N, C-alpha and C positions, 0 to 999 in steps of 0.2 A: 475351563479356565474361567474364574470369576470376572465379571465385567461391571462397569459402571454405566449409568444412563444420566444424561446431562439434564437433570430434572431437579433443580434445588432452589430453595428461598434463601434470602439473605437478610442480614439485620442492618442497622443503620451505623454510619461510620462518621468521624468527625471529619469536617471538610475545611479547606481553604480555598479562597476564591483568588485567583492571581489577578493582580491590577496591572494598569498600564496606560499609557496615553493613546487616545483614540485617534484613528486616521482612517481615510477611506481609499479603496481601490476604485479609480474612476471607472466608468463604463468603457470609455474609449481605450483603455488598457487592453480590452479584448482583442484589438488588432494585432498587439504585440504577442499576445498569447497564441492567437491563431497562426500568425506567421512562424512562431517557434515551433509550434506542434507540427505544422505542415513539413517544415524543414526535418524535424526528427522522424516523422512517418516516412518521409522519402529516404531517409538514410536507412531505416530499417527495412525499407522494401529492397533497397540494393543489397542489404546483407542477410536476406531473410534465410538463404540456404546455409548460412554460416552460424546461425544464431541457435539458442536453446529454447525449448518449449516455454520457459518463463517469460521469454520476449513476446511470444504469441499471447501469452496471458495478459501481458501489460497492454497490448493493443486491443484486447477484448474489453479491457477496463476503460480504455480511451473511447471505445465506441459506446459503451453503456453510458459513460458519463456525459457525451455529447447528446446522445438520444434523450437522456432524461432531462436535459437542460430545458427542453421545449415541451415536456409533458404537461405543464400547468396551463399552457395556452396563452401566456402573456407575451411571448415573442414568437415571431414567424421565422423559422429556420432559413437562413439565407445560403446563398450559393457557395460560400466559404465553408460553411457548416456541413452542407451536403457533400462537398468535396473532401472533407475530413473523414466523413463516414465511408465514403466510396474507397478512399485509401485504406481505412481499416479493413473494410470487407475484402480487398484485394489481397491484402498481407496474410489474412486469416485464411483465405482460400489457398494461397501458395503454401502456408504452413501446414495445412491439413495434408498436402501431398507428402510432406517430409515425415510428419509425426504420427499420422494415424496408424501406420503399420511398423512403427519403429518401438521395439521393445527396450531400447537403450535407456537406462535411468528411469523407466517407466513412462516414457515419452507418450506412448499410445493412449494409456489411461488418463494421464494428466491433461492431454489435449481434449480428449472426448468429454471429460467431465468437469473441467475448469475453463477452457476457452470457449465458453458459452455466454455470449452476451446478455441472453435473456435472464439468466440467473443473477447478473450483477445489476439489472435495471431496478432501481428504487429511488423514490423521491428522498432527498437528503434534507433534514431539518437542521439548518445550520443555526446553532446558538451557543452562547457561553456556558459551559459546564461547571460544575463546582468540583474542581480538580482537588485531590488529595494531597495534603503536605507531604513532601518528601525530602530525604536527605540529599544534599548536594555533595556529591562524591570529589575526592581529590584527583588530580590528573593521573597519577600514578594507579589510583584504586580503579579508575575508569579503564586504563589500559589493561590492567589485569584481568578484570572482569569481562572485557570485550574479547580479548584474546584466548581466554582460558575457559571460563564457565560457559559462555556462550557458544564457542565453538564445539564444545563437548556435546551439547544437547541439540543443537538445530539439526544435526544430521539425522535424528530420530524422528523429525517432523514428517517426513515421507511415510513412515510406517503408520503414524497416526492419521495421516491424510487418507491413506488407503482404507483404513478402518472406517472413517466417516463416509467415504464414497461407498463402500460395501453396504452400510447401513441405510444408504438413502438412494439405493437403485430406482426405486419407484416414486421419487420425490415429485414427479410431474403429476402424478395421480392424487396423492394425499400426503400429508406430513407424517413423519414416522419417528419414534425415539431413536436418537442417535447413540448407539452402543459402541463403547470403546473399552480397551483392556485397561487393567489396573496399572500397567506401566505407563500407558499413555495418559491416563487420568492424572497420575501422580506427577508426570513430567510436564504436561501442558495445560490442564484444566482445573487442578485443585485450587490454584491461586493464581492472582496476576502479578506475582513477584518475578524478578529477573533482570537482565540488562541486554543492552544491545540487540543482536538479531534474535536471541532467545525469546526477547519480549515481543518483538514484530511477528514472529513465527507463531507464538501463543495467540495473538490477535487475529492473525490470518486464519488459523485453524478455526477460531470461533465463527469468523465471518464466512468461511467456507460451509461451516455446518448450518449456519441460519440460511445461506443462499441456497443451499441444496434442499431445504424444506426439514431440516432437523427440528424436532420439537425441543425447544430450550425455554425454560422458565425466564420471562423478561427481566424479572428482578435480578437473578443470578447473572444473566447476560450483562445487563447495565452496570452491575457491580464490577465484574471482571473487566469489562471495556474501560470503565472510568479509572480502575486501579492501574491498568496497563497504560493508558494514556497520560495519567498523572505522572508515572514513573518516567514514560518517555519524554514528557516535557522537561522533567527535571534534569534528564540527561542532555537534553538539547541546550538548555540554559548553562549547564555545566561545561559542555563543548564550546560554547560561544564565549563563556568567561575565560576559557583556556585557550581560545583562539584555535580550535581543532575541528571545527566542522568541516573544514576544507579537505581534512585527513579522512574523514569518515562520510564523505558526501553521499556514497551509495545508501549507507544506513539513514542519513538524514532524510533522503527522498523517500525511503521506505516508511519511515516514521510518519512523515508529513501526510503521504498518501493514505496509509491505513487508519490514522486517527482523524484525518479530514473526512474520510469516506463515512465515518460513523457520526459526522455532523459537529465535531468539535471545532467551533469557531476560533479558538486559541490557535490552531494550526493553520489558519487563513491570514497571513500577514503579508502587507505590501512589500515589506523590505525583504522577506523570504521569497516572494514572487520574483523580485528583481535581481535577487542573488541567483535563482535558478536560471533565469534568462541570460544573466551576465556570464555564468558557467557554462553556457552551451558553446560548443564548438562552431566555427563558420559552417562545418558540413551538417550541422543539425544534431550531432551525437553528444554523448555525456561520458566523462570518464569517473570512475569511483574515487579517485583520489586526485584532488586539484593541485597537489604539491609535485615537486620533481624528486621527492624522496623514493628510493628503492628499498620496499618493504614487503614483507610477507603479507598476502592478500588475506582478507577476512572470510572470503567466501571462496569455495572451490568449484562453483557451478558457473562461472563466467567464461565467455568466449571474447578473448581480447583480439582487437583488430590492430592493423599496421599503424594507425593513427593514434593508437593509446586509448581509444575508447573501447567500450564493451557493451554487449547486448543487453545484459541485465540493467545497468545504470541508464542506458539510454532509453529502454522501455519504462523505467521508472520515472525518468524526467518527462516523457510524453505523458504519461499517466497523471503525474502531478500538475502539469499544465492543463490537462483536460478537467482536472478537479477545480483548479481555479477558474477555468472557462465556466464550469457549471455554477460556481458560486457567484460570479460576476453577472451571468445571465439571470439568475433566479433571485439573487439577493443584492441587487446593485446599490440599494439605499442603506444597507446595513453598515455600521462602522466596523473597522478592523482594528483590533486592539493589540496591544503588547509589542513594543519595540524591543 
């Protein structure tokens, strides 16, 4: 079967820089972030044996983001931070007993190859990027795209994920070309187009490939990521304009986390941080839909608990808080833009 290798160069594109009013996240906000993060980790620990492997993956990202917050040596890790790392370590240890020998939905290979803090440790260079201009969709178009196009394609992402992992089995020794099938290339890597979870899965697959030592042309990677995060920002703006973010809260968290992890400072906003903290339940968990509407869920791999929260959104909430924690510790003097 013909295969593609992710080694490509790119041309120049027209750009549009989003503007906005500057504001700052005060360093003292880190107390609220840490408290919220600890409460979420406590909730996850209580429900570890009822959670999917995605939840353990989110905790691995939390651990990596906290650890890399202190790598530049400008701050000393305090007891609260050490306590967060210990909680992450315990959750991952307990999760290993559940998933390492579980073949259900590929839990064993996902846990072994993704729930690895070391591959997600990286210094994040936060700065404003030159986001590409995008169309702002109507409310009806957004609904159609999220519920039809996105759902039809994201279920194939596990196949492509498995191909990437198979190509990078020796990533700890040396980087290797990341070989994927034509179907995977056309669906997830050919361009940065898409909507909703389809877009975030495209970005996640790129990040997994890079984290596991896949050789990827940097210009190709930067172009894809910029196109994806530009589209994601336009969707967030549209959802905000139509007052719909609360109905797609799980997606919103996934978008902020993945683009923020790439250093897009546009996704680090103080009003978003406080929106996330405000949306957290007293128990520390998060729900994917902040409304009281009964509607079909956008994702099939969530475990819902009695309180209305679920494992996927709760883990995303923890990871987003850890992302903001990472930013505040390392970039406390940078302005936070875009209301």
